C-alpha positions as CSV (number, residue, x, y, z in Angstrom):
1,M,49.2,73.2,148.0
2,Q,51.8,74.7,145.7
3,E,53.1,73.3,142.4
4,P,56.0,71.1,143.5
5,D,59.6,71.6,142.5
6,M,60.2,68.8,140.0
7,A,63.8,68.3,141.3
8,Q,62.5,67.6,144.8
9,L,59.9,65.0,143.9
10,A,60.6,61.9,146.0
11,L,60.8,59.4,143.2
12,K,62.6,61.5,140.6
13,G,65.3,59.5,138.9
14,L,63.5,56.1,139.2
15,R,62.6,54.4,135.9
16,V,59.5,52.2,135.9
17,L,58.0,49.9,133.2
18,E,54.3,49.3,133.4
19,V,52.9,46.3,131.5
20,G,49.3,44.9,131.3
21,G,45.9,46.4,131.6
22,G,43.4,47.3,134.3
23,A,43.0,49.9,137.1
24,A,45.4,48.2,139.6
25,V,48.6,48.4,137.6
26,A,47.6,51.8,136.1
27,Y,47.1,53.3,139.5
28,A,50.4,51.9,140.8
29,G,52.1,53.5,137.8
30,K,50.3,56.8,138.3
31,L,51.5,57.0,141.9
32,F,55.1,56.6,140.6
33,A,54.6,59.1,137.8
34,D,52.9,61.7,139.8
35,F,55.8,61.6,142.3
36,G,58.4,62.1,139.7
37,A,59.4,58.7,138.4
38,E,59.8,58.1,134.6
39,V,57.0,55.6,133.9
40,I,56.8,53.9,130.6
41,K,53.4,52.3,129.9
42,V,53.4,49.4,127.4
43,E,50.2,49.0,125.4
44,P,49.2,46.6,122.6
45,P,49.2,48.1,119.1
46,Q,45.4,48.6,119.3
47,G,45.7,50.4,122.6
48,D,44.7,49.4,126.2
49,A,41.1,48.3,126.4
50,W,40.6,50.9,129.2
51,R,41.0,53.7,126.7
52,Q,37.4,53.0,125.9
53,M,36.1,53.0,129.5
54,P,33.4,55.7,129.8
55,P,33.2,58.6,130.3
56,L,34.8,59.6,127.0
57,V,36.3,62.8,125.8
58,A,37.5,63.8,122.3
59,P,41.3,64.3,122.3
60,Q,41.0,66.5,119.2
61,D,38.9,67.0,116.1
62,G,38.7,64.0,113.9
63,M,39.9,61.6,116.6
64,A,37.8,58.9,118.2
65,P,36.8,59.7,121.8
66,E,38.9,58.2,124.6
67,S,38.4,57.5,128.3
68,A,38.7,60.4,130.8
69,L,39.2,57.8,133.5
70,F,42.1,56.2,131.6
71,A,43.6,59.6,131.1
72,W,43.5,60.3,134.8
73,L,45.0,56.9,135.7
74,N,47.9,57.6,133.2
75,T,48.9,61.2,133.8
76,N,52.6,62.0,133.4
77,K,53.5,58.6,131.9
78,R,55.1,57.8,128.5
79,S,53.3,55.4,126.2
80,V,54.8,52.8,123.9
81,A,53.0,50.3,121.7
82,A,54.4,46.8,121.1
83,D,53.1,43.4,120.0
84,A,54.5,40.8,122.4
85,A,53.7,38.1,119.8
86,Q,56.3,39.6,117.4
87,P,59.9,38.5,118.1
88,A,61.4,41.9,117.3
89,D,59.0,43.6,119.7
90,R,59.7,41.0,122.4
91,A,63.4,41.6,122.1
92,W,62.9,45.4,122.2
93,L,60.7,45.1,125.3
94,G,63.3,42.9,127.0
95,T,65.9,45.5,126.4
96,L,63.6,48.2,127.7
97,A,62.8,46.2,130.9
98,R,66.5,45.7,131.6
99,S,67.0,49.5,131.4
100,C,64.4,50.0,134.2
101,D,64.7,50.0,138.0
102,L,61.3,48.4,138.5
103,V,58.8,46.5,136.4
104,L,55.0,46.5,137.3
105,D,53.7,43.4,135.4
106,A,50.0,42.7,135.2
107,R,50.0,40.3,132.3
108,A,48.9,37.4,134.6
109,L,45.5,39.1,135.2
110,A,44.6,38.5,131.5
111,Q,46.9,35.5,130.6
112,G,47.2,33.5,133.8
113,L,50.3,32.6,135.8
114,A,52.0,31.1,132.7
115,A,52.7,34.7,131.6
116,L,55.1,35.1,134.5
117,Q,57.2,32.0,133.7
118,Q,59.5,34.1,131.5
119,P,59.9,37.6,133.0
120,L,60.1,40.5,130.6
121,W,63.7,41.3,131.4
122,T,64.8,37.9,130.0
123,W,63.2,38.5,126.6
124,G,65.8,38.8,123.9
125,Q,68.7,38.2,126.3
126,A,71.5,35.9,125.3
127,A,71.5,32.6,127.1
128,G,73.7,32.7,130.2
129,A,73.8,36.5,130.4
130,A,74.2,37.7,133.9
131,T,72.4,41.0,133.7
132,P,71.0,41.9,137.2
133,P,67.2,41.8,136.9
134,P,65.1,44.9,137.7
135,M,62.9,44.8,140.8
136,G,59.4,43.6,140.0
137,V,55.9,43.4,141.3
138,D,53.7,40.8,139.6
139,F,49.9,41.4,139.8
140,T,47.8,38.2,140.2
141,W,44.3,37.5,141.2
142,F,45.1,35.0,144.0
143,G,48.8,34.9,144.3
144,D,51.1,32.3,142.8
145,S,50.4,29.5,145.3
146,G,47.4,28.0,146.9
147,P,44.2,26.4,145.6
148,Y,42.9,29.5,143.7
149,K,46.2,30.4,142.1
150,D,45.1,29.3,138.6
151,F,41.6,30.7,138.8
152,A,40.5,33.5,136.5
153,A,38.8,36.4,138.2
154,T,37.8,40.1,138.0
155,D,38.2,43.0,140.3
156,A,34.5,42.5,141.3
157,T,34.8,38.8,142.1
158,C,37.9,39.5,144.2
159,R,36.1,42.1,146.1
160,A,33.2,39.8,146.7
161,L,35.5,36.9,147.8
162,A,37.1,39.3,150.3
163,G,33.7,39.8,152.0
164,A,33.2,43.4,150.9
165,V,29.9,42.8,149.0
166,H,27.7,40.3,150.8
167,G,26.5,42.7,153.5
168,S,25.5,45.6,151.2
169,G,22.1,45.9,149.5
170,P,18.5,44.7,149.8
171,V,17.7,41.7,151.9
172,E,16.2,39.9,148.9
173,G,18.0,39.7,145.6
174,A,21.6,40.4,144.6
175,P,23.9,42.6,146.7
176,H,25.1,46.0,145.6
177,M,28.2,45.8,143.5
178,P,30.6,48.8,143.5
179,H,32.5,49.9,140.4
180,D,35.5,47.7,139.7
181,V,37.8,50.7,140.0
182,H,37.5,50.6,143.8
183,T,39.3,47.3,144.0
184,G,41.9,48.3,141.4
185,I,42.8,51.4,143.4
186,V,43.3,49.4,146.6
187,A,45.4,46.8,144.8
188,G,47.4,49.5,143.0
189,L,48.2,51.3,146.3
190,G,49.3,48.0,147.7
191,A,51.6,47.3,144.9
192,F,53.1,50.8,145.1
193,T,53.7,50.5,148.8
194,V,55.5,47.2,148.4
195,A,57.6,48.5,145.5
196,V,58.7,51.7,147.3
197,A,59.5,49.8,150.5
198,A,61.4,47.2,148.4
199,W,63.3,49.9,146.6
200,M,64.3,51.6,149.9
201,G,65.7,48.2,151.1
202,R,67.0,47.0,147.8
203,S,70.5,46.2,149.1
204,Q,69.1,43.4,151.3
205,G,65.6,42.5,150.2
206,S,64.0,40.4,147.5
207,R,63.8,41.6,143.9
208,R,60.4,40.1,143.1
209,Y,57.1,40.5,144.8
210,V,53.7,38.9,144.0
211,L,50.5,40.8,144.7
212,S,47.2,39.1,145.1
213,V,44.3,41.4,144.2
214,Q,41.9,39.4,146.4
215,E,44.2,39.8,149.4
216,A,44.6,43.5,148.8
217,A,40.8,43.9,148.7
218,F,40.6,41.8,151.9
219,S,42.9,44.3,153.7
220,V,40.2,47.0,153.8
221,V,37.3,44.8,155.0
222,E,38.4,43.6,158.4
223,M,35.1,44.8,159.9
224,E,33.0,42.9,157.4
225,A,35.1,39.8,158.0
226,G,34.7,40.1,161.7
227,L,30.9,40.1,161.4
228,V,31.0,36.6,159.8
229,Q,29.8,34.3,162.6
230,D,29.6,30.5,163.1
231,K,31.5,30.0,159.9
232,A,28.6,31.4,157.9
233,H,27.8,34.9,156.6
234,A,25.7,37.0,158.9
235,P,22.4,37.9,157.2
236,R,22.2,41.0,155.0
237,L,20.2,43.5,156.9
238,G,19.1,45.7,154.1
239,V,19.9,49.1,152.4
240,N,21.6,51.5,154.8
241,R,21.6,48.9,157.6
242,F,25.0,47.9,158.9
243,C,26.4,46.3,162.0
244,T,24.2,46.6,165.1
245,T,23.3,50.2,165.2
246,H,20.7,52.4,163.5
247,P,20.1,54.8,161.8
248,A,23.2,55.1,159.7
249,S,21.8,56.4,156.5
250,I,22.0,59.0,153.7
251,L,18.7,60.8,153.7
252,Q,17.0,63.1,151.1
253,T,16.4,66.7,152.1
254,S,14.4,69.4,150.4
255,D,17.4,70.3,148.2
256,G,19.9,67.4,148.4
257,W,21.2,64.7,150.7
258,I,22.6,64.4,154.2
259,G,24.4,61.5,156.0
260,I,23.8,60.6,159.6
261,F,25.3,58.0,161.9
262,T,23.6,57.2,165.3
263,N,25.6,55.1,167.7
264,T,25.2,56.2,171.3
265,L,21.9,56.9,173.3
266,A,22.9,60.5,173.6
267,Q,23.2,60.7,169.8
268,W,19.8,59.1,169.4
269,A,18.3,61.6,171.8
270,G,19.9,64.5,169.9
271,L,18.4,63.2,166.6
272,C,15.0,62.9,168.2
273,D,15.3,66.5,169.5
274,A,16.3,67.7,166.0
275,I,13.3,66.2,164.3
276,G,10.9,67.4,166.9
277,R,10.2,64.1,168.5
278,P,12.0,64.4,171.9
279,E,9.8,61.8,173.5
280,L,11.4,59.1,171.3
281,G,14.8,59.8,172.9
282,S,13.6,58.3,176.2
283,D,11.5,55.5,174.6
284,P,13.0,52.2,175.8
285,R,12.3,50.6,172.5
286,F,15.2,52.6,171.0
287,F,17.8,52.7,173.9
288,S,20.5,50.6,172.2
289,G,21.8,50.1,168.7
290,P,20.4,46.5,168.4
291,D,17.0,47.8,169.8
292,R,16.9,50.5,167.1
293,M,17.9,48.0,164.4
294,A,15.0,45.8,165.5
295,H,12.7,48.8,164.8
296,A,14.5,50.0,161.7
297,D,11.4,50.0,159.5
298,L,9.6,52.3,161.9
299,I,12.6,54.6,162.2
300,D,13.3,54.8,158.5
301,A,9.6,55.6,157.8
302,L,9.7,58.5,160.3
303,L,13.0,59.9,159.0
304,K,11.9,59.7,155.3
305,D,8.8,61.7,156.2
306,V,10.5,64.5,158.1
307,F,13.9,65.1,156.4
308,P,12.4,66.5,153.1
309,S,10.9,69.4,155.2
310,R,14.3,71.2,155.5
311,S,17.3,71.9,153.3
312,T,20.6,70.1,153.7
313,Q,22.3,73.1,155.3
314,E,19.4,73.6,157.8
315,W,19.5,69.9,158.8
316,F,23.3,70.1,159.2
317,A,23.1,73.1,161.5
318,L,20.3,71.6,163.5
319,L,21.9,68.2,163.9
320,T,25.3,69.7,164.8
321,A,23.6,71.9,167.4
322,N,22.1,68.7,168.9
323,K,25.5,67.0,168.9
324,H,24.4,64.4,166.4
325,P,27.0,63.2,163.8
326,A,26.0,64.5,160.3
327,V,27.7,65.2,157.0
328,I,26.6,67.0,153.9
329,V,26.5,64.7,150.9
330,P,27.1,66.9,147.9
331,T,26.3,66.3,144.3
332,M,29.2,66.0,142.0
333,A,28.7,69.6,140.8
334,Q,28.5,70.8,144.4
335,L,31.7,68.8,145.3
336,L,33.6,70.5,142.6
337,E,32.5,74.0,143.8
338,Q,33.2,73.5,147.5
339,A,35.7,76.1,148.8
340,V,37.5,73.6,151.0
341,H,38.5,71.6,148.0
342,R,39.3,74.6,145.8
343,E,41.6,76.1,148.5
344,R,43.5,72.8,148.7
345,K,43.7,72.2,145.0
346,A,41.9,68.9,145.4
347,F,40.9,68.9,141.7
348,V,43.6,69.4,139.1
349,P,43.7,69.6,135.3
350,V,44.2,66.5,133.2
351,Q,45.0,66.8,129.5
352,L,44.4,64.3,126.8
353,G,45.4,65.7,123.4
354,A,43.7,69.0,123.1
355,A,41.0,68.1,125.7
356,Q,41.2,69.2,129.3
357,F,39.1,68.3,132.3
358,E,39.5,68.1,136.1
359,G,40.3,65.0,138.2
360,P,41.2,64.5,141.9
361,V,44.8,65.1,143.0
362,L,46.5,62.1,144.6
363,P,45.8,62.1,148.4
364,Q,49.2,60.6,149.3
365,R,52.2,62.6,150.3
366,L,55.9,61.6,150.0
367,D,58.3,64.1,151.7
368,A,57.6,67.8,151.2
369,A,57.2,67.8,147.4
370,G,54.4,66.4,145.3
371,P,52.4,65.0,144.0
372,L,52.2,66.7,140.6
373,L,49.1,68.9,140.3
374,G,47.6,67.1,137.3
375,G,49.3,66.4,134.1
376,R,49.1,65.1,130.5
377,A,48.1,61.6,129.5
378,R,49.8,60.4,126.3
379,L,48.0,59.3,123.2
380,L,48.9,55.8,122.2
381,G,52.6,55.5,121.4
């Protein structure tokens, strides 16, 4: 990937206002900014709360540390600080909103739907003025209609209500909860997709769109939703036990980790050959995925004993030779060093003040140019 020509970036010339906190609106804004749009992020005078989300880096000597994650989410944007409780700031923000093509508004996530009753672009505008409104995407937890519309939530609860949490984790006790950023990324991508499509069809389409974070999370868990039977959740099967096949696990080797996924009988036979137990490949107890799931404890004990005997690379070569699906699971240090990522510039520099670190490049593509290969995150204001 080569550094893109700024003039050729797909969204160059578009002006976007980003208001509110959280990963969802920040990621939507990042997508616009990294593809060339002018994105203006509005923060309260004390700064966005996510500026303190670990891990932290020091922007420069004598300054308090700030979030590396926040910096990555906000590359190539401008930053302005304003207090919406102050009339002068409200009027100024209204003028700013009217100068933009698009407003990404996440105020309702913190303040409820009442925050959307008076759109930003109307602030400070004279009564009866006929200024065409900018296009807008409003971020909500559950939309602006329906029985949940006034409920408060978090990214984690939306993910759980979408069915993406129940089936993961030990049989007894609480399920595993992923980091909130996962849900925010999905919702941000949804908002970006809607906004770009709306901009392309702006001569005929609506000018305001309402995004539900819960519905966005649901869009990526169709399989889990399909496993819900008889109007009740299917029982949680345990760690690394999903659906009706086994083993589908990440296993520890002598020097790291490897992931395996066994679906067909031929794949099971290949795994048995690789671990030196070919007789198990023809054992009728293990012929089908449900059969193997019924004997998951026995299989897991066998694999946990044998996999530490070889390195990750040795297991990968052996499993591949036996036509069994396998993937090397690198540590973060190994991931950053892998040639396949370095050759494709998968990790790019992010600057915050005088500090610099690496973060992942956006995986999306729009036309031939972009996204920008890293960039600078602005200090507050």
